[in-house]
N, C-alpha and C positions, 0 to 999 in steps of 0.2 A: 503493500500500499503506499509507504513513503516514497518508493521509487515512481509509482504512478503519479502521485501528487507532484513529486518534483518535475516529472515530465510535463504535467499539465500546466505547472507554474511557468516554466521555460518556455511553453508554447505561448501562453499569454504574453509573455514579455517580448517574444519575438513579433507577435502580432502588433502590439502597442508600438514597438521600434518601427516595423514596417510601415504602418500608416503615418507614424511621425515623419519619416523620410518623405513619403509622398506628400504631405503637407508643407513641409520645408522646401521641396522641390518646387511645389505649385507657387509658393510665396516668392521663391527667388525668380521665377519665370515672370511674375507679376511685377516685381519691383526692379528688375534689370532689364528693360525692354531693348537695350541696345545689344545685349547678348542673346535674350530669348527670341527676339524677331527673326534673325537670320537661323538660330537653331531650329526653330519651328518651320521655317520655309525649307531648311535643309532636309528635316526629317520628313516633312510631306513630299518632297522630291525624291527622297529615298524610297518612300513606301511605293510610289508610282513606278519607279525604273527597276526596284530591286528584283521583281519577278523575271526580268530579262536575263540576270546572272545565272540561276539554275537551268534557264531554258538553253542557254549557250553551252552549259556544262553538260548537258545531255547530248549536245552535238559533238561532243569530244574535245572542246576547248577547256583548258585548265582553269582553275578559279581566277588566279590572278589575271590571265589574259581575258577571261570574261569580263573581269571588273574593269580593266582597261579599256576594253572595247565599248562597254556601255558608258563609261565615264567620258570617253573622248567623243562619242556620238553625242552625248548631252551637251558637252562644251560646244561643239561645232553648230549643233541645231539651235542652240540658244544665243550664241555669240554672233553668228554669221548674218542672221535676219536682223539683228539688233544693229550692227555696224552698218548694214545697207539703209536701214530705216531711219536711224537717229537724225541723220543730216536733213531728211526731208520734213521730218517731224518738227524739227528746230526751226526751219524755215516757215513752215506753216503756222506754228505757234507765234513766231515773231510778227509775221504778216496779219494774222488775224485780229492783233491788237488794233489795227487801224479801222477794223470793222465795227469794233465795240460801240463807238459813238453813233454810227449809223444804225446798229440795231436798237440802242438806246433811244434815239430819235424815232424810229418807227414804231416801238413800243410806247413810247409816250404819246405820239400821235394818235394811235389806235385807242389808247385809253381815254384821251380827251373827246374823241369822236363818240365812244361808247358813253362817256358821262353826260355829254350834251344830248345824246338820243334818249337816254334814260329820264333826263330832266324834262325834255320835251313832251314825253309820252306819259310820264307819271307825276311830274312836277317835284320829284325827289331828287336832291343834289347829293351826288357820293362825295364822302369826305375824301380829300386828297391824301389825308395823313398817312393811311395805310399803304396806298400806292407807292409814295415817294419813301416811305420807310423800307418797303420791299426792294425798290431800286438801289437804295443806299446799301442795304444789306447785301445785295448781289455785288455791288461795286467794292464794298470792303472786304467780302469774302475773297473776291477774285484777286484784289490787291494783295491780300495776305497770302493766298496761295503762291502769287508770283514772288513775293518776298522770301517765302520759305523754299523756293525751288533751289537756291544754293545749298541750303542745309539738307534737302532731300537728296541732291546730287551728291553730296558729301557722303550721306549715309548709304546711298546707292552704290557707290564706288566702294565703300567699306564691304557691303553685302557681295559684291561681285568677288571679292576676294575670299570672304569668309564661308559663303553658302556652298561653293564647289569644295572647299576644303572639308566642311563638315560632310558632304555628301559622299566625298571619297573615303574618309575614314569610317563612316557608316557601312558603306559597301565592303571595305576591307576587313573592319573590326566589328561589324554588327552582330555576328554570331557569338563572338566572346563577350561584348557587352550584354547581350542577352542572356548568356549563361551566368554571367555575374549578378545580373538583377534577378534571375530565377532563384538563385541561391538565397537572397533575402526574404523571399516569400514564404511565409509559415505554412506548414503542412496542412493546416486545417482550412485555409482559404487558397491552396495553390491551384487546384483544379479549376475552380470557379474563376479566379482571377486570370489564369492563363487563357481560358476560354473567351472571357470577356474582351481581354486585351487584344487577343487575335482576331476576334470578330470586329472590334472597333477599328483597329489598324487596317484591316481588309476594306471596311465600308469607307473609313476616312480616304484612304488612297484612292479607292474606285470614285468617291463623290468628287473628290478634288480634280481627278483626270477627266470626269464626264463633264464638270463644269468648265474645265478649260476648253474641251472640245466644243461644247455648246456655245461658250463665247467667241471661240475662233470661227465658227460656222457663221454666226450672226455678224461678226466683225468684217469677214470675207464678203458676204452678201452685200452689205451696205458698201463697203469700199469699192467693190467691183460694180456695182450699180451706179453709184456716184462718178466714178471714172468715166463709164460708158456715156453718162449725160454731161461729161466734162464740167462738173460741178467743182468750184474751188475747195480746197482743204478736204478733199475725199478721203485721204488717209488718215487724216487727224480726226475726223467725225466717225470713221470706221473703227478706229482705235477706242474713242469714247463710247462707243456703242458696244464694243466687245468687253471693255472694262466694267462698264455700268451693268452689263447682263449678268455679271456675278451676283449683285444684290437681288435677292429673289422679289419678284412683283413689281418694286418700285424701279428696279434698275432700267427696264425697257423705256420707262416714261422719262427717266433722267437723261438717257442716251438721246432721246427723240427731240427733246425741248431745244437744245443749242441748234441743231441742224434746222429745225422747223422755223426758229426766230431768223436765222441767218437767211433761209430760202425766202421768207417773206420779205424781208428788208432788201435783199439782193434782187429777187426776180418779181416781187410783187404776187398778187393773187393771179398767176398764170399758169400754163402747161407745165413749166418746169417745177415750180413749187407743188403743184399736184402730183407730179411724177415722183418727187423726193419722198412726199408723205405717203405715197403708194408704195413704194420701196421699203420704207420702214414697217408698214403694215404687213406687207408679204413676209420680210424677214422674221417678224415677231409671231406671224401667224405660223410659219414653218417651225419656229423654235417651240410654241406652245403646243402645236399639233402633233409634231413628229419627234424633234429633237428631245425635248424635256421629258415626255412619256417614256421614250425608249431608252434613254440614257441616265437620266437623273432619278426619276421617281421609282424606278424598279430597284435602284441600288439602296436608296435610304429606306423603302418599304414603310413609308408613314402615311397616315391617312390625310388627305387634302387639308382637313380642318386642323389637325396637329401641325401640319407645316405652317399654316396661318397663323395660328396662335403663338408658335415659337418664333416666327419672324417678327411678330409684334412685341412680344416680350424682349427679344434680343435688341429691338430698336429702342426700347425703352431703357434697357440697361447699359447698353454699350454704343448706341448709336448705329452708324453704317457696318462698323465692324461686327456688332452684335447681330445684324441682319445676315451677314456673311457666314458666320460661325454657327447661327441659331440651328440649322438643319442638322450638320453632323452632331452637334451637342445633344439635339433632340433624338437622334438615332441612337446615341450612346446611352442616354437614360431609357430608351426603349429596351436596349438590350439588358441594362441592369434589372429593370421592371420585369422582364420575362424570366430572369434567373431567380428574382425573389418570389415571383408567382410559381414557379416549379418547386422551389424550395418549401413553401408554406402549404400550397393547395394540392400539389400532386403527390401521390403515393410514393414511397421510396420503392 
């Protein structure tokens, strides 16, 4: 009996120590974003590309060779387009600043026309306060973004070095890291924790990859269509549409607004503006009807109502970042709840 008690006591100590390590690690990630951001990005990229390593090993390539092939391919396919696109994007960002006053004038003109029309038909005069507050907010936000570009570029250059380094060492030493971590898991929760972590990693990697493919498809459709119509800033608007598409539900609207305002200010209410709007509607219809159901929804395996609620809660807690991570977090909670349900309600 003393030996049994001693074993049970040691198991409890291991359990407390293990969860203490998890809490400390989570706090460190939250408190040190300069380190945690590239670490998280590197880990997500690792989850996406890691399955290619054993696939190459099955073809007869040794592990180190497989890692080098996968890592070299990642570097090439991520840097080559970046090098080609950056000069064009920089030029478009610089040139579009000259169109901002034109767009602002167009929006102000249309607002005044609406205001006079409402007053003429209803005798009610719209208060200008909210409109000009909104205009000031957009201008201040845009200015703040432009002022923070140097800081972002500095962080981005740091990430360019750190993220590939993290990915390489995860590919090279991921197995040993995993074995070391598994030794810390107490026997009483080992099977459940291992199962949950495996399922979560698989879903997270698949989800991020699916969202990347989804955003790329939308961005490609928008960019190609705008280029065919010979619309200015086609690449910039395509990238905005792709990036904002990552945000569930709200993203397509955020990507549509800048292009639509530019279209109306530049081309008026004509054929070109109508074609641009139609292009965005087609791209988002393809996304919602085909790409999202096939790629994303099947991966997370969540009810649409659960997705909506999780996105709303994520936006309240962490803003745009919360909206992006809300779905994989909800999927993780779903996995945990399934395990709790099996433990409590199903017979052993």
